[in-house]
N, CA, C and O of each residue as an XYZ file, in Angstrom:
448
protein
N       4.855    -13.300     13.699
C       3.993    -12.247     13.187
C       2.607    -12.837     12.949
O       2.479    -13.884     12.314
N       1.570    -12.172     13.453
C       0.202    -12.663     13.242
C      -0.150    -12.723     11.749
O       0.291    -11.892     10.955
N      -0.942    -13.711     11.400
C      -1.271    -13.948      9.990
C      -1.987    -12.751      9.353
O      -1.809    -12.498      8.162
N      -2.795    -12.010     10.125
C      -3.490    -10.872      9.518
C      -2.518     -9.767      9.103
O      -2.804     -9.014      8.171
N      -1.380     -9.661      9.780
C      -0.369     -8.704      9.335
C       0.307     -9.181      8.051
O       0.665     -8.370      7.197
N       0.478    -10.472      7.918
C       1.027    -11.017      6.669
C       0.078    -10.727      5.519
O       0.511    -10.318      4.442
N      -1.224    -10.937      5.743
C      -2.216    -10.592      4.708
C      -2.148     -9.118      4.351
O      -2.229     -8.755      3.177
N      -1.999     -8.271      5.355
C      -1.948     -6.827      5.116
C      -0.698     -6.445      4.320
O      -0.777     -5.631      3.400
N       0.435     -7.018      4.661
C       1.676     -6.747      3.922
C       1.543     -7.220      2.477
O       1.969     -6.526      1.554
N       0.955     -8.397      2.278
C       0.745     -8.901      0.921
C      -0.243     -8.020      0.154
O      -0.093     -7.820     -1.051
N      -1.253     -7.495      0.854
C      -2.208     -6.586      0.207
C      -1.512     -5.310     -0.249
O      -1.782     -4.813     -1.342
N      -0.627     -4.782      0.572
C       0.134     -3.586      0.206
C       1.017     -3.891     -1.002
O       1.112     -3.083     -1.925
N       1.658     -5.050     -0.994
C       2.516     -5.430     -2.123
C       1.697     -5.555     -3.410
O       2.116     -5.068     -4.460
N       0.544     -6.199     -3.334
C      -0.302     -6.366     -4.518
C      -0.800     -5.023     -5.038
O      -0.830     -4.794     -6.247
N      -1.189     -4.139     -4.129
C      -1.652     -2.808     -4.536
C      -0.520     -2.002     -5.158
O      -0.735     -1.265     -6.120
N       0.672     -2.139     -4.617
C       1.831     -1.441     -5.151
C       2.165     -1.935     -6.557
O       2.470     -1.139     -7.445
N       2.107     -3.230     -6.747
C       2.328     -3.803     -8.081
C       1.257     -3.311     -9.050
O       1.568     -2.927    -10.177
N       0.000     -3.320     -8.614
C      -1.093     -2.862     -9.461
C      -0.960     -1.397     -9.845
O      -1.207     -1.028    -10.993
N      -0.574     -0.566     -8.894
C      -0.432      0.865     -9.174
C       0.767      1.134    -10.081
O       0.705      1.994    -10.959
N       1.843      0.407     -9.870
C       3.003      0.542    -10.754
C       2.630      0.139    -12.177
O       3.013      0.807    -13.137
N       1.886     -0.950    -12.307
C       1.435     -1.384    -13.632
C       0.461     -0.377    -14.238
O       0.411     -0.223    -15.459
N      -0.311      0.307    -13.401
C      -1.230      1.331    -13.903
C      -0.452      2.430    -14.627
O      -0.858      2.876    -15.700
N       0.650      2.859    -14.051
C       1.503      3.851    -14.712
C       2.057      3.267    -16.015
O       2.086      3.947    -17.041
N       2.491      2.019    -15.970
C       3.093      1.388    -17.151
C       2.072      1.062    -18.237
O       2.439      0.903    -19.401
N       0.791      0.960    -17.867
C      -0.241      0.596    -18.852
C      -0.544      1.719    -19.839
O      -1.176      1.494    -20.872
N      -0.092      2.927    -19.516
C      -0.333      4.101    -20.354
C      -1.813      4.233    -20.710
O      -2.211      4.146    -21.872
N      -2.602      4.445    -19.671
C      -4.058      4.617    -19.768
C      -4.728      3.383    -20.384
O      -5.622      3.503    -21.221
N      -4.290      2.215    -19.963
C      -4.841      0.921    -20.397
C      -4.681      0.679    -21.898
O      -5.515      0.008    -22.504
N      -3.633      1.211    -22.496
C      -3.378      0.958    -23.916
C      -2.394     -0.180    -24.126
O      -2.225     -0.649    -25.252
N      -1.740     -0.634    -23.056
C      -0.817     -1.771    -23.145
C      -1.449     -2.953    -22.418
O      -1.735     -2.864    -21.224
N      -1.671     -4.063    -23.130
C      -2.434     -5.185    -22.550
C      -1.811     -5.823    -21.308
O      -2.516     -5.998    -20.314
N      -0.543     -6.173    -21.319
C       0.037     -6.877    -20.173
C      -0.003     -6.042    -18.894
O      -0.474     -6.539    -17.871
N       0.470     -4.800    -18.907
C       0.343     -4.009    -17.679
C      -1.116     -3.808    -17.249
O      -1.403     -3.726    -16.055
N      -2.025     -3.729    -18.205
C      -3.445     -3.563    -17.866
C      -3.977     -4.783    -17.119
O      -4.740     -4.640    -16.163
N      -3.583     -5.971    -17.544
C      -3.995     -7.202    -16.855
C      -3.373     -7.246    -15.459
O      -4.028     -7.653    -14.499
N      -2.114     -6.830    -15.343
C      -1.448     -6.806    -14.038
C      -2.161     -5.859    -13.080
O      -2.253     -6.139    -11.885
N      -2.666     -4.744    -13.594
C      -3.448     -3.809    -12.766
C      -4.652     -4.533    -12.168
O      -4.877     -4.476    -10.959
N      -5.415     -5.205    -13.005
C      -6.629     -5.886    -12.548
C      -6.320     -6.992    -11.546
O      -6.986     -7.105    -10.517
N      -5.318     -7.800    -11.842
C      -4.948     -8.891    -10.936
C      -4.384     -8.318     -9.630
O      -4.714     -8.803     -8.548
N      -3.542     -7.297     -9.725
C      -2.954     -6.701     -8.528
C      -3.995     -6.120     -7.592
O      -3.958     -6.362     -6.385
N      -4.930     -5.348     -8.149
C      -5.968     -4.764     -7.299
C      -6.940     -5.823     -6.786
O      -7.407     -5.738     -5.650
N      -7.244     -6.812     -7.611
C      -8.116     -7.900     -7.140
C      -7.504     -8.631     -5.957
O      -8.176     -8.880     -4.956
N      -6.223     -8.976     -6.077
C      -5.522     -9.647     -4.977
C      -5.437     -8.742     -3.751
O      -5.615     -9.200     -2.623
N      -5.164     -7.462     -3.973
C      -5.044     -6.530     -2.854
C      -6.341     -6.456     -2.052
O      -6.319     -6.508     -0.822
N      -7.469     -6.334     -2.750
C      -8.744     -6.219     -2.036
C      -9.140     -7.529     -1.359
O      -9.732     -7.519     -0.280
N      -8.816     -8.649     -1.987
C      -9.105     -9.937     -1.337
C      -8.291    -10.063     -0.052
O      -8.838    -10.399      0.999
N      -6.991     -9.796     -0.131
C      -6.138     -9.891      1.056
C      -6.535     -8.873      2.121
O      -6.457     -9.152      3.317
N      -6.956     -7.703      1.681
C      -7.437     -6.685      2.612
C      -8.678     -7.185      3.350
O      -8.827     -6.949      4.549
N      -9.561     -7.870      2.640
C     -10.774     -8.396      3.277
C     -10.434     -9.428      4.348
O     -11.126     -9.518      5.362
N      -9.382    -10.201      4.136
C      -8.970    -11.176      5.155
C      -8.465    -10.470      6.413
O      -8.708    -10.922      7.532
N      -7.770     -9.374      6.216
C      -7.272     -8.595      7.352
C      -8.424     -7.981      8.135
O      -8.365     -7.881      9.361
N      -9.472     -7.570      7.425
C     -10.606     -6.909      8.079
C     -11.399     -7.838      8.991
O     -12.227     -7.373      9.774
N     -11.158     -9.137      8.900
C     -11.850    -10.045      9.819
C     -11.295     -9.939     11.233
O     -11.901    -10.441     12.180
N     -10.130     -9.280     11.380
C      -9.484     -9.187     12.690
C      -9.262     -7.742     13.138
O      -9.354     -7.439     14.327
N      -8.971     -6.856     12.196
C      -8.623     -5.469     12.536
C      -9.706     -4.508     12.074
O     -10.425     -4.808     11.121
N      -9.841     -3.357     12.729
C     -10.834     -2.361     12.327
C     -10.487     -1.736     10.970
O      -9.317     -1.536     10.643
N     -11.518     -1.438     10.201
C     -11.333     -0.936      8.839
C     -10.526      0.361      8.791
O      -9.721      0.539      7.877
N     -10.717      1.257      9.732
C      -9.990      2.521      9.727
C      -8.488      2.330      9.865
O      -7.703      2.972      9.167
N      -8.096      1.444     10.769
C      -6.667      1.188     10.960
C      -6.076      0.438      9.773
O      -4.975      0.753      9.321
N      -6.802     -0.547      9.272
C      -6.320     -1.314      8.120
C      -6.114     -0.380      6.932
O      -5.086     -0.433      6.256
N      -7.090      0.463      6.690
C      -6.993      1.368      5.541
C      -5.871      2.378      5.722
O      -5.178      2.706      4.759
N      -5.682      2.872      6.928
C      -4.605      3.832      7.187
C      -3.242      3.199      6.918
O      -2.384      3.815      6.286
N      -3.047      1.991      7.387
C      -1.772      1.304      7.175
C      -1.595      0.961      5.699
O      -0.530      1.199      5.129
N      -2.634      0.403      5.078
C      -2.583     -0.011      3.671
C      -2.300      1.176      2.754
O      -1.408      1.118      1.907
N      -3.053      2.233      2.928
C      -2.871      3.383      2.042
C      -1.570      4.120      2.342
O      -0.900      4.580      1.417
N      -1.203      4.239      3.606
C       0.034      4.931      3.967
C       1.271      4.244      3.423
O       2.147      4.890      2.848
N       1.343      2.932      3.602
C       2.486      2.204      3.057
C       2.475      2.230      1.536
O       3.527      2.316      0.902
N       1.283      2.157      0.953
C       1.175      2.231     -0.505
C       1.679      3.557     -1.041
O       2.398      3.589     -2.040
N       1.310      4.650     -0.391
C       1.776      5.985     -0.801
C       3.298      6.041     -0.764
O       3.937      6.504     -1.709
N       3.863      5.572      0.325
C       5.316      5.605      0.482
C       6.011      4.757     -0.583
O       6.959      5.218     -1.219
N       5.547      3.528     -0.779
C       6.189      2.638     -1.749
C       6.045      3.138     -3.183
O       6.992      3.071     -3.968
N       4.858      3.638     -3.520
C       4.651      4.156     -4.877
C       5.522      5.384     -5.127
O       6.033      5.564     -6.232
N       5.695      6.224     -4.115
C       6.575      7.388     -4.275
C       8.012      6.945     -4.536
O       8.702      7.529     -5.371
N       8.460      5.918     -3.824
C       9.805      5.392     -4.058
C       9.936      4.807     -5.463
O      10.924      5.055     -6.154
N       8.956      4.045     -5.874
C       8.974      3.456     -7.218
C       8.923      4.557     -8.270
O       9.643      4.498     -9.267
N       8.082      5.552     -8.052
C       8.013      6.678     -8.983
C       9.359      7.357     -9.133
O       9.751      7.746    -10.233
N      10.058      7.497     -8.030
C      11.369      8.159     -8.053
C      12.406      7.299     -8.769
O      13.089      7.767     -9.680
N      12.519      6.032     -8.349
C      13.588      5.181     -8.859
C      13.287      4.567    -10.227
O      14.202      4.393    -11.033
N      12.026      4.237    -10.505
C      11.684      3.558    -11.757
C      11.260      4.537    -12.844
O      11.682      4.417    -13.994
N      10.424      5.509    -12.476
C       9.865      6.413    -13.482
C      10.542      7.783    -13.514
O      10.162      8.641    -14.311
N      11.538      7.993    -12.660
C      12.276      9.254    -12.671
C      11.481     10.456    -12.210
O      11.775     11.582    -12.612
N      10.477     10.240    -11.374
C       9.664     11.336    -10.868
C      10.336     11.916     -9.623
O      10.823     11.173     -8.771
N      10.360     13.232     -9.526
C      11.060     13.858     -8.410
C      10.107     14.168     -7.255
O       8.897     14.312     -7.429
N      10.707     14.262     -6.080
C       9.969     14.631     -4.871
C      10.654     15.832     -4.248
O      11.880     15.867     -4.142
N       9.859     16.827     -3.831
C      10.451     17.968     -3.153
C      10.451     17.712     -1.643
O       9.894     16.721     -1.169
N      11.072     18.604     -0.914
C      11.211     18.429      0.532
C       9.871     18.298      1.255
O       9.743     17.421      2.109
N       8.861     19.131      0.956
C       7.575     18.951      1.638
C       6.952     17.567      1.383
O       6.333     16.993      2.279
N       7.112     17.039      0.178
C       6.580     15.707     -0.113
C       7.299     14.643      0.711
O       6.668     13.734      1.250
N       8.609     14.762      0.803
C       9.393     13.799      1.581
C       9.034     13.895      3.060
O       8.873     12.870      3.724
N       8.906     15.113      3.582
C       8.524     15.287      4.988
C       7.125     14.742      5.259
O       6.890     14.109      6.289
N       6.202     14.985      4.341
C       4.844     14.480      4.499
C       4.804     12.960      4.538
O       4.081     12.371      5.342
N       5.571     12.337      3.680
C       5.609     10.867      3.688
C       6.283     10.341      4.946
O       5.934      9.270      5.444
N       7.245     11.091      5.456
C       7.846     10.712      6.734
C       6.825     10.747      7.859
O       6.839      9.894      8.746
N       5.941     11.738      7.821
C       4.872     11.813      8.823
C       3.890     10.652      8.679
O       3.400     10.120      9.675
N       3.605     10.262      7.437
C       2.723      9.111      7.210
C       3.342      7.860      7.821
O       2.667      7.117      8.534
N       4.623      7.625      7.546
C       5.295      6.453      8.116
C       5.329      6.520      9.640
O       5.171      5.502     10.313
N       5.534      7.711     10.177
C       5.516      7.872     11.638
C       4.152      7.506     12.204
O       4.061      6.862     13.249
N       3.099      7.913     11.519
C       1.748      7.579     11.962
C       1.497      6.078     11.947
O       0.861      5.546     12.857
N       1.985      5.399     10.931
C       1.832      3.943     10.859
C       2.566      3.281     12.020
O       2.051      2.342     12.627
N       3.762      3.763     12.328
C       4.505      3.206     13.457
C       3.785      3.440     14.774
O       3.742      2.544     15.618
N       3.218      4.627     14.969
C       2.473      4.912     16.197
C       1.293      3.957     16.334
O       1.049      3.417     17.413
N       0.559      3.749     15.238
C      -0.569      2.819     15.271
C      -0.091      1.424     15.652
O      -0.645      0.784     16.546
N       0.939      0.968     14.963
C       1.412     -0.404     15.183
C       1.980     -0.614     16.582
O       1.725     -1.640     17.212
N       2.743      0.347     17.062
C       3.444      0.157     18.324
C       2.619      0.501     19.560
O       2.820     -0.092     20.620
N       1.689      1.456     19.439
C       1.054      1.968     20.642
C      -0.477      1.853     20.695
O      -1.066      1.995     21.766
N      -1.118      1.601     19.563
C      -2.578      1.596     19.572
C      -3.133      0.303     20.146
O      -2.714     -0.794     19.776
N      -4.075      0.454     21.049
C      -4.795     -0.696     21.574
C      -5.864     -1.167     20.600
O      -6.397     -2.267     20.752
N      -6.185     -0.352     19.604
C      -7.185     -0.722     18.601
C      -6.649     -1.698     17.579
O      -7.414     -2.461     16.988
N      -5.339     -1.685     17.360
C      -4.722     -2.615     16.412
C      -4.421     -3.913     17.150
O      -3.676     -3.931     18.130
N      -5.010     -4.990     16.666
C      -4.788     -6.272     17.333
C      -3.385     -6.768     17.055
O      -2.879     -6.621     15.942
N      -2.768     -7.344     18.040
C      -1.395     -7.850     17.887
C      -1.314     -9.326     18.227
O      -0.245     -9.822     18.579
N      -2.410    -10.021     18.129
C      -2.401    -11.436     18.497
C      -2.059    -12.319     17.339
O      -2.010    -13.540     17.487
């Protein structure tokens, strides 16, 4: 796997951790989750910048935000007990399908 994809996956993980901590911080009233938010987003943007040295910003952002949406929805469901209706689930399925199309078929996404 090319190193820029590893950076992108790590950026998604860091953003997911940061967003999960954002929910847990209760509007920045809890110190530890608030610090995790800052560190998570800082790491996410740094890793995202490394990916941007190789891939176009539009594709990087589409993959980063799409995977983040999907992962946060799963965490919201399993950790915070938030429900998803059928249209939300179908919409996220379309997002994942779009990410797969980009990764598998786009000539704009570098695979070196």
